[in-house]
C-alpha positions in Angstrom: 10.8 -49.4 109.6 11.2 -52.6 111.4 7.6 -53.4 112.6 6.4 -53.2 108.7 9.5 -55.5 107.7 8.1 -57.9 110.8 4.6 -57.9 109.2 5.8 -58.4 105.9 8.0 -61.4 106.8 5.2 -62.9 108.8 2.8 -62.7 105.6 5.3 -64.3 103.8 5.7 -67.1 105.7 1.9 -67.5 106.1 1.5 -67.8 102.1 4.4 -69.8 102.2 2.9 -72.3 105.0 -0.3 -72.1 102.9 1.4 -73.2 99.4 3.2 -75.7 100.9 0.6 -77.6 102.8 -1.8 -80.1 101.4 -4.9 -78.0 101.3 -7.9 -80.3 101.3 -11.1 -78.0 101.5 -12.0 -74.3 101.8 -14.8 -72.6 103.5 -15.9 -69.0 103.6 -17.4 -67.6 106.8 -19.1 -64.2 107.4 -19.4 -62.7 110.8 -20.6 -60.1 113.4 -18.7 -58.9 116.5 -19.8 -57.7 119.3 -17.7 -56.2 121.7 -17.1 -54.8 125.2 -13.3 -52.3 124.7 -11.1 -53.2 127.4 -9.9 -49.7 127.4 -11.8 -46.9 129.7 -12.1 -44.5 126.4 -14.4 -46.4 124.5 -18.1 -47.5 125.3 -18.8 -50.3 122.3 -17.4 -52.2 119.6 -19.0 -53.4 116.5 -17.6 -55.1 113.4 -18.1 -57.6 110.7 -15.6 -59.9 108.9 -15.0 -62.7 106.0 -12.8 -65.4 106.9 -11.3 -68.0 104.0 -10.5 -71.0 106.1 -8.0 -73.6 104.6 -8.1 -76.9 106.0 -4.8 -78.6 106.2 -6.8 -81.7 107.8 -10.0 -82.5 109.8 -8.5 -80.6 112.7 -6.5 -78.0 111.7 -7.0 -74.9 109.5 -5.1 -71.6 108.4 -7.8 -68.7 108.8 -7.4 -65.5 107.0 -9.5 -62.9 108.0 -10.3 -59.3 107.0 -13.3 -57.1 107.9 -14.0 -53.6 109.6 -14.1 -52.9 113.4 -15.4 -49.6 114.9 -14.9 -48.8 118.3 -17.1 -46.0 119.6 -15.6 -43.1 121.7 -17.0 -42.0 125.1 -17.0 -38.3 126.9 -14.6 -38.5 129.8 -14.3 -35.3 132.3 -16.0 -32.9 129.6 -13.0 -34.3 126.8 -14.6 -36.2 123.4 -12.5 -39.4 122.8 -13.2 -39.8 119.5 -14.4 -42.9 117.8 -11.7 -45.6 116.1 -12.4 -47.4 113.3 -9.9 -50.1 111.5 -9.6 -53.0 108.7 -8.3 -55.8 110.1 -5.8 -58.5 108.0 -5.1 -61.4 110.3 -3.9 -65.1 109.6 -3.4 -67.7 112.1 -4.3 -71.4 112.9 -7.5 -73.2 114.1 -7.3 -76.4 116.1 -10.6 -78.2 116.6 -10.3 -80.6 119.6 -12.8 -83.1 118.0 -11.5 -85.5 115.3 -14.9 -84.6 112.9 -13.6 -81.2 112.2 -16.6 -79.7 114.0 -17.3 -78.8 117.7 -14.9 -76.9 120.2 -12.1 -75.3 118.7 -8.8 -73.1 119.4 -8.0 -70.2 117.2 -5.0 -68.1 117.1 -4.8 -65.1 114.7 -2.1 -62.3 114.4 -1.7 -59.6 111.6 -2.4 -55.7 111.1 -5.0 -53.0 111.9 -5.1 -50.6 109.1 -6.8 -47.3 110.7 -9.5 -45.6 108.8 -10.0 -43.0 111.3 -8.3 -39.8 111.7 -4.5 -39.8 112.9 -5.1 -43.9 113.7 -2.1 -45.1 111.6 -1.2 -49.1 111.5 -0.9 -51.3 114.7 0.1 -54.9 114.9 -3.1 -56.8 116.0 -3.5 -60.4 118.1 -6.7 -62.4 118.6 -6.8 -65.6 120.5 -10.2 -67.3 120.8 -12.6 -70.0 121.7 -15.6 -71.0 119.8 -18.0 -74.0 118.7 -18.9 -74.7 115.4 -21.8 -76.8 114.0 -21.4 -79.0 111.3 -24.6 -77.2 109.5 -21.9 -73.9 109.2 -23.1 -71.9 112.6 -20.1 -70.6 114.4 -20.1 -69.0 118.0 -17.1 -67.6 119.2 -15.4 -65.6 121.9 -12.3 -63.6 121.3 -9.8 -60.9 122.5 -8.6 -58.7 120.0 -5.5 -56.4 121.2 -3.8 -53.5 119.6 -0.6 -52.6 121.5 0.1 -49.2 119.9 2.9 -46.4 121.1 2.6 -47.8 124.7 -1.5 -48.1 124.9 -3.2 -51.4 124.5 -6.5 -50.8 122.9 -8.6 -54.3 123.0 -12.0 -55.6 122.6 -13.5 -58.8 124.4 -16.3 -59.6 121.4 -18.8 -62.1 120.6 -18.4 -63.6 117.0 -22.1 -65.0 115.1 -21.0 -66.3 112.0 -21.9 -68.5 109.5 -19.3 -70.7 107.0 -19.8 -72.0 103.4 -18.0 -74.6 101.7 -16.3 -74.0 98.5 
């Protein structure tokens, strides 16, 4: 109950921030994520996402991201670790280090991972990233995605290849 209240409060704060800022432009990005799990029980992670990006200024944006991520389980000592799939719903802040609003950036997002595989439930999700966005729309980034749940810290280091469209 406490986690869901925290998540709802965070989501409400993000929406309030979005509506209280002078949003200049919107962009929609679609991407593919290829990851290396940081937990022994999984061998590979793959996913796809869609990201709405609301520009507050040329250098600062508010991204809202969703998609699907799938971790492929391994067999360890004769025991099959089941695959793990989830739908991430995240919001955060993206800051470009160049005044032009393209080039090198840092990104931080938080949200929830809604499990879609048996007995997976919902987990808090955090994701810091660095990347490079070209003015043509191509975006290449590296992120860590962590899902601390029940004392376990399932996560991945992933490469995100995306393309953004101005709306």
